[in-house]
C-alpha positions as CSV (number, residue, x, y, z in Angstrom):
1,K,101.2,99.9,67.7
2,D,99.5,99.2,64.6
3,S,97.8,96.2,66.3
4,V,96.6,97.5,69.2
5,G,93.0,96.7,70.1
6,L,93.1,94.6,67.0
7,V,94.6,91.4,67.8
8,S,95.4,90.2,71.8
9,D,98.2,91.5,74.2
10,R,99.1,87.5,74.2
11,T,99.5,87.5,69.9
12,I,100.4,90.9,69.9
13,L,104.3,89.4,72.2
14,A,103.3,86.4,70.7
15,H,105.2,87.9,67.4
16,H,107.1,90.2,68.5
17,P,110.8,89.2,68.3
18,F,111.8,90.5,71.5
19,V,109.6,88.0,73.4
20,D,110.9,84.1,74.3
21,D,108.0,83.8,77.5
22,V,105.0,84.8,76.5
23,D,103.2,83.3,80.0
24,K,107.0,85.5,81.7
25,E,105.7,88.4,79.7
26,L,102.4,88.6,80.2
27,E,102.7,88.0,84.4
28,Q,105.7,91.4,83.9
29,M,103.3,93.3,82.6
30,K,100.5,92.6,84.9
31,E,103.3,93.9,87.9
32,Q,104.5,96.5,86.6
33,K,101.4,97.7,85.7
34,Q,100.4,96.8,89.5
35,E,104.3,99.2,89.8
36,E,102.6,102.3,88.5
37,V,99.3,103.0,89.9
38,P,100.3,105.1,92.6
39,A,98.2,104.7,95.8
40,Y,95.6,106.3,97.2
41,P,94.8,106.2,100.9
42,P,91.1,104.8,101.6
43,G,88.5,108.2,102.0
44,V,90.8,110.3,99.3
45,F,88.2,110.0,96.7
46,P,84.2,109.4,97.3
47,Q,81.5,106.9,96.3
48,H,78.6,107.9,94.8
49,D,75.4,106.2,93.3
50,N,73.5,107.2,90.9
51,G,75.1,110.9,91.4
52,Q,73.8,110.4,94.9
53,P,77.4,110.6,97.8
54,Q,77.5,107.6,99.9
55,E,78.1,107.0,104.0
56,P,81.9,108.6,104.5
57,V,84.6,105.5,103.9
58,N,86.1,106.5,107.7
59,S,84.9,108.7,110.0
60,N,86.8,111.1,109.3
61,E,85.8,112.1,106.0
62,K,83.0,114.3,105.8
63,S,79.7,114.9,102.9
């Protein structure tokens, strides 16, 4: 934990005693992160540009 933000994830993993294959571990971490991100349906969050609302993403959405 002390090295996070100071050195790359690859370097941390390369020196971790539980990790034998850094590339494989990075791929597993990437997949895990994607699984943890909730999937929101289109239009849930309005799109903004410089504080000005843009056109709705779908026709059912009102600005």
